[in-house]
Each structure stands twice: as C-alpha cells, then as structure tokens.
C-alpha positions in Angstrom: -1.9 14.7 9.5 0.7 13.2 7.0 -0.9 12.0 3.8 0.2 11.1 0.3 -1.2 9.7 -2.9 0.8 7.6 -5.3 -0.4 6.7 -8.8 1.8 4.4 -10.8 1.6 2.2 -13.8 3.2 -1.1 -13.0 3.9 -3.7 -15.7 2.2 -6.6 -14.1 -1.4 -7.8 -14.2 -3.9 -6.4 -11.7 -4.8 -9.8 -10.2 -1.2 -10.6 -9.4 -0.5 -7.2 -7.9 -3.8 -7.4 -5.9 -2.7 -10.8 -4.5 0.7 -9.5 -3.6 -0.6 -6.5 -1.6 -3.3 -8.7 0.0 -0.7 -11.2 1.3 0.2 -9.0 4.3 1.9 -11.8 6.3 4.8 -11.8 3.7 5.5 -8.0 4.0 8.5 -8.6 6.4 10.2 -10.6 3.7 10.5 -7.5 1.4 9.6 -4.3 3.3 12.6 -3.3 5.4 10.6 -1.1 7.7 8.3 -4.0 8.9 10.1 -6.4 11.2 7.1 -8.6 11.9 3.4 -8.8 10.8 0.7 -11.3 11.8 -3.0 -11.7 11.3 -4.5 -11.5 14.8 -8.2 -12.1 14.0 -9.8 -13.5 10.8 -13.3 -11.9 10.6 -14.2 -13.4 7.2 -12.6 -14.5 3.9 -12.2 -10.8 3.0 -11.7 -9.1 6.4 -9.1 -9.5 9.1 -7.2 -7.6 11.8 -3.4 -7.5 11.7 -0.6 -6.4 13.9 2.7 -5.0 12.4 5.9 -4.0 14.1 7.5 -1.1 12.3 11.1 -0.3 13.0 13.1 2.7 11.8 16.5 3.5 13.3 15.9 3.7 17.1 12.1 3.7 16.8 10.0 0.6 17.1 6.2 0.7 17.2 3.4 -1.7 17.0 0.4 -0.9 14.7 -2.9 -2.7 14.7 -5.1 -2.5 11.6 -8.4 -3.7 10.2 -8.0 -4.9 6.6 -10.8 -5.3 4.0 -9.9 -7.1 0.7 -12.5 -6.7 -2.0 -11.6 -8.6 -5.2 -14.8 -7.5 -7.0 -13.7 -3.9 -6.9 -10.0 -4.6 -6.8 -9.7 -2.5 -3.7 -7.8 -3.1 -0.4 -8.6 -0.8 2.5 -6.6 -0.6 5.7 -8.0 1.3 8.7 -7.0 1.6 12.4 -8.2 -1.4 14.4 -10.2 -0.7 17.6 -7.0 -1.0 19.6 -4.6 0.7 17.2 -1.4 0.8 19.2 0.6 3.9 18.3 -1.9 4.9 15.6 -4.5 7.6 16.3 -6.1 7.3 12.8 -5.3 5.5 9.6 -6.6 5.3 6.1 -4.7 3.3 3.5 -6.5 2.4 0.2 -5.1 0.5 -2.7 -7.0 0.4 -6.0 -5.9 -1.7 -9.0 -7.0 -0.6 -12.4 -6.2 -3.0 -15.3 -5.4 -1.1 -18.5 -5.5 -1.8 -22.2 -1.9 -3.2 -22.6 -2.5 -5.7 -19.7 -0.5 -3.7 -17.1 -2.0 -2.0 -14.1 -2.5 1.5 -12.8 -2.1 1.3 -9.0 -3.7 4.2 -7.0 -2.6 4.3 -3.3 -3.7 6.8 -0.7 -2.2 6.9 2.8 -3.4 9.2 5.6 -2.1 8.6 9.1 -2.0 10.3 12.5 0.0 9.0 15.4 -0.6 9.3 19.1 2.9 10.3 20.0 3.6 13.9 18.8 7.4 13.4 18.5 6.8 10.4 16.2 4.1 12.3 14.3 6.6 15.2 13.7 9.3 12.7 12.5 6.8 11.0 10.2 5.6 14.2 8.7 9.0 15.1 7.5 9.7 11.8 5.8 6.3 10.5 5.0 6.1 11.0 1.2 9.6 9.6 0.7 8.8 6.6 2.8 5.6 5.9 0.9 7.5 6.0 -2.4 10.1 3.7 -0.9 7.4 1.2 0.1 5.8 1.4 -3.4 9.2 0.8 -4.9 9.6 -2.3 -2.7 6.2 -3.7 -3.8 7.1 -3.1 -7.5 10.5 -4.8 -7.0 8.8 -7.8 -5.3 6.3 -8.0 -8.2 9.2 -7.9 -10.7 10.7 -11.0 -8.9 7.4 -13.0 -8.6 5.1 -11.9 -11.5 5.6 -11.9 -15.3 6.1 -8.5 -16.9 3.2 -7.4 -19.1 2.8 -4.5 -21.5 5.1 -2.1 -23.3 7.9 -0.4 -21.3 7.1 3.0 -22.8 3.3 2.7 -23.0 1.4 6.0 -23.0 -1.1 5.5 -20.1 -2.3 9.2 -20.2 -5.6 8.4 -21.9 -6.3 5.5 -19.5 -5.5 7.7 -16.5 -7.9 10.3 -17.9 -10.6 7.6 -18.3 -10.0 6.5 -14.7 -10.3 10.1 -13.5 -6.6 10.1 -12.3 -4.1 12.9 -13.1 -1.0 12.0 -15.0 1.0 14.6 -12.9 0.4 12.4 -9.9 2.1 9.5 -11.7 5.1 8.4 -9.6 
C-alpha cells in the first residue's frame, strides 16, 4: 500500500491553511491532477462526502471520500466513502500546528490502496513525488491568498520536538 508522510513548516497562519485545505471544492483551481471535485452529501457542518475526478496522462479515475473537518483540533481527515470508486482504502490526515513565530507546521499522512492493480503499481512508483507536488501546490496557493508570517530562516527544530515530530521528516 503506497503511503507517505510530509511534515513542513509553512509561513502562513494555521487558521488560514486549515481553511484552504478544508475548501475542497476549489482544489481543481490549483491542483493540476484534479479535474473536478464536488461535495455530494453534506452530513453536518463538519462532515461531508465528496467526489473527485483525478486525471494523470491517459488515466482518469473517480474517487469518493468521506471528509471530517475538526477546527477544535485543527485536523482534517479523509477516508474512503462507502462507495469509494477506484479506491480500496484511503486514509489522509492533515494536522495544523501553530508555532511560536506565527507560522504553521503542517503534518500530512496519506495511505491509499487502489482496486485496480495496474493503477496501484503505477501509483506506488510515483506516490511520494506526487504527494510532495500536491503539498507544493497547496503552499503556492497559500502564498497567493494568505499573508506571509514568521521569519524565513526560523529554526523550528525545538517546536517539532515539542510536537513529537522529527525534523528529518521535514520536507
């Protein structure tokens, strides 16, 4: 099963980054791998199901997911919806940790298994690179829509240690 973890300090406030990631319907505007995304069922103010069309070269697949947005813990969880399309299993968690200089440490875990073995094999080879690409797109979008906060060369090592995160995982 392809999985990856990205820990990154981003020079924007946690609330703004949380809102950016929670606004899933705008993903096709800045994530080149997502050609369409819509909320299919609103379950509550903090829970919904969504359907995304992901396109890469000649491959085009529909993925259905269950999204839980928890502002009190600054966590967004994405799991496979009951009818998950091409996805056999999915876990995607975003955690936003405000740090001392006002910027944010973002901790993202993605773990996915697809139903189609050829697609799974293709994904396995390019998974970590694609995850970093998507994180870069989120950071670029944040840079265009949110004010920069904190020092460019801030040493976040002590804060990562306080959060129980390893600095060698910093991407």
